[in-house]
C-alpha positions, 0 to 999 in steps of 0.5 A: 390465819385460823389455827384451830379445827373447823368443826362445822357439823355440816362439813363433818356430815358431808365428809362422811357422806362423800367418803362412804359413797366412794367406799361403796363404789371402789374402782381398780387402778386406771379404771376410776371412771365413776370416781372421777365423774363424782369428783368432776360433778363436785367441782362443777357445783362449786364453779371450780375450773378443772381439766380431766382425762389425765392418765385416763381419769385424772383431774387437775382443779385450780383455785387461781387468785393471780392470773398473772402469776404462773407459780402455784402449790399443788395438793394430791389425792389418789383415787384407786382401790384394790382387788380385795373382797371386803369383810367389814360388817359396815353399812357402807361396805364395798358394793363391788365384789372383789374390789375394796378401798383397802388402802384409804384412797377414799379417805385421801380423796375426801380429805382433799375435797374437804380441804378445797371446801375450807379453802374456798370459805377462806379464799380471802386469805390466799396469797398464791395459786393452788392446784389439786390433783386427783390421781388414778393408778397409784397401786399399779405400775408405772403409777398414775403420777408418772403418767400425769407428769409425762402428759404435762398435767402440772407445770413442774417448773412453776410448782413451788411445792406439792403435798399429799397425805396417807392413812396410817392405821397404826397411828391413833386418830388425832395424830399426824406424822412427818419425816424430813429427807429420804422417807420411802424406798424405791420399789422394783419387781424381780422376775427370774426364770431358771432353766435346767434339764428335767428328768426323773426325781430318782435320777438327778445325775441325769438332770440339771435341777432348776429347783436346786439352782433357784434355791442357791440363787435365793441364798446368793441374792441375800448376800448382795444385801448383807455384803454389798450394800452400805449399812447406813442405807437400808435395802431389802430383797425378798423373793415372794414366789417360786413356781414350776409348771406341772410336775409331781413329787418324782419329777425334776422340772426343766424350768422354775420361776422366781418373783420378788421385790427389791427396795432401796433408799439410794438411787445410785445403789439401786442401779448398782444392785440391779447389775449385781442381781443379774450377775448373781442369778446368771453366774449361779445358774451357769455354775450348775450348768443351767441358765437364768433370765432376769427381768427387773421391772423398774417401779417407783423411785425413792420418796424424798420430803423437802425439809422446809415444807415438812417443817412448815407443815409440822408447825401448822399441824402442831397448832391444830392438834398440839405438839404431842400429837405430831409424830416424828416418823421413821423411814419406811421400806414401802413405796408410793408413786408420790415419789415421782413428784418429789423427784422434780418438785419439793414435796411433803408426804405425811401420815394421817392417824386413822386407827382407834384401838378402843373401837377395834379399828386396828386392821392394816392397809391392804387387808379385808378388814381395813377401816378408819375412824371417820373423825380423821376426815375433818383432821385431814381436811383441816390440816391440808387447808391450813397448810395451803393457807399458811404456805401461800401466805409466806410467798 
């Protein structure tokens, strides 16, 4: 088993070329037609069997060494981009106005392509079948992962484990990070409509002020977090938008809309919190003579990393990069639809360092100036490929 980085110049050049092609041509969630066609052609050139059309444009490729064994490991990369106008002064800048790979999914896809290339070059070392998932729609509910699972893109009963990585610009290139157990939060969207009685701003006694009710609801919702949630299980409730239709400085509207997000690290508490959110909104509104309609859109579940898979992957990463460059991560209140896989399959979702402060590559994901140090591509490809080879050897 190889335990050092493959630094083949040709592969490094190819990785950069593939990534820049994808970066120049980003596509929004569930619209990844050309991205999918690019990957399909790449797979055909290497005689890798695959199926396509999952969740729209998803692909599942296979490297099978034992046709009689239904068991396999899976590796996943997401493909979609974001509705952001890129502001980077790069020659590989997005050529599609208003759309950008601002969350590194071009990097994820490239790393998985590179890993497949390395695995093919070392196929004699494989001891287990492998499947590679190129997934659409991570950025948009209900998430491409949930749809692919419902469509039966992979057999969860025969999948021994699934791996995925994500760019991390706050970590320097040359590092990777892991966390065992509960790692990322669930995510739900809140849409609250507060109804009152409009009127003149100088005569509030004749109105039922939905703005006042809404402000009371915002405060009341925070009491759910501070007084009802267990302090050992983090959760966050944020109202990010408040709006009334029309109006002026001297008009009390008849309706106000609130929008926000609720995040949790425990599925039982998540379910209970939903009931409390509804009860709080409706109760406060009623106490002022108004009403509240609450729509909670269920998003991604809690992401749970399997301890055994994480420890095995960390060991491989340490052999490649050195123990000092393998970081123990804290939990994150962000969410990721990879969590859908980990609800049914042992999973390992880890972070790939992509920042380089000396080069000024420091912008966060979901920003117009996000970029990566492309040295991360080889590191990601090698890490994924050596994880695949090592874990397969243990079976």
